[in-house]
C-alpha positions as CSV (number, residue, x, y, z in Angstrom):
1,M,133.2,143.5,40.6
2,H,132.0,139.8,39.5
3,S,129.4,139.7,36.4
4,I,127.6,136.7,35.2
5,C,125.7,136.4,31.5
6,K,124.3,134.3,29.3
7,V,124.9,134.9,25.6
8,R,123.0,133.8,22.3
9,V,124.8,134.5,19.0
10,T,123.7,133.9,15.8
11,G,125.3,134.5,12.2
12,R,128.0,131.9,10.8
13,V,129.3,130.9,14.2
14,Q,129.2,127.1,14.1
15,G,131.9,125.4,12.3
16,V,134.3,128.4,12.4
17,F,135.7,127.7,15.5
18,F,133.4,130.3,17.4
19,R,133.1,127.8,20.5
20,D,137.2,127.2,20.8
21,S,138.0,130.7,20.3
22,T,135.4,131.9,22.9
23,R,136.8,129.4,25.2
24,R,140.5,131.0,24.4
25,Q,139.8,134.5,25.2
26,A,138.0,133.5,28.3
27,L,140.5,131.4,30.0
28,N,143.0,134.0,28.8
29,L,141.0,136.5,31.1
30,G,140.0,134.2,33.8
31,I,136.4,133.6,33.0
32,D,134.4,130.6,33.5
33,G,131.6,129.6,31.9
34,Y,131.2,127.2,28.1
35,A,130.4,127.7,25.2
36,N,127.5,125.6,22.9
37,N,126.3,124.8,20.3
38,L,122.3,124.8,19.4
39,S,120.0,123.3,17.2
40,D,119.0,126.4,15.8
41,G,122.6,127.0,14.5
42,S,123.2,129.7,17.4
43,V,126.0,129.8,19.9
44,E,124.9,129.9,23.4
45,I,127.7,131.6,25.8
46,L,128.0,131.3,29.9
47,L,130.6,134.3,30.7
48,S,130.9,134.0,34.8
49,G,133.8,136.6,36.0
50,E,135.2,139.8,36.7
51,R,132.8,142.7,34.7
52,T,135.8,144.3,33.0
53,A,137.0,140.4,31.7
54,V,133.3,139.8,30.6
55,E,133.0,143.2,29.0
56,T,136.3,142.3,27.2
57,V,135.0,139.4,25.9
58,L,131.6,140.8,25.2
59,A,133.4,143.2,22.9
60,W,135.1,140.4,21.0
61,I,132.3,138.8,20.7
62,T,130.1,141.5,19.0
63,A,133.4,142.6,16.7
64,G,132.4,139.5,14.8
65,G,134.6,136.8,17.2
66,P,137.7,134.7,15.2
67,P,138.3,135.5,11.6
68,S,136.1,133.3,9.8
69,A,132.9,134.1,11.6
70,R,130.1,136.6,11.1
71,V,128.4,137.8,14.0
72,D,125.0,138.7,12.4
73,S,123.5,139.7,16.3
74,V,124.5,139.2,19.8
75,D,121.8,138.9,22.6
76,V,122.8,139.4,26.2
77,Q,121.0,138.5,29.2
78,S,122.5,139.3,33.1
79,L,122.2,136.4,35.7
80,T,122.4,136.4,39.3
81,S,123.9,133.3,39.2
82,D,126.1,131.2,37.2
83,G,124.9,127.2,38.8
84,G,128.7,126.7,40.2
85,V,130.1,126.7,36.9
86,K,133.9,126.0,36.9
87,G,136.7,126.3,34.1
88,F,135.6,126.8,30.3
89,S,133.6,124.2,28.2
90,T,132.0,123.9,24.9
91,G,130.4,121.3,23.7
């Protein structure tokens, strides 16, 4: 079953390879989407793929992501469409 969600992560998540680490996790599991820095210091992530793969990445994010990051909160919003995103980009 396909799952799509938008995630907002706060904490020390910019300048610590959070986006690139998320991209690598997602690509290893066949997930499309993106990870973008927001102006408030948080990171917005779109995950689109098989439900178990998306849940695996969400668990990795919730557990703290890469070693140099500090995740304070994770807000997950389920979506019905990913807007046709293919691949995984960072910005």
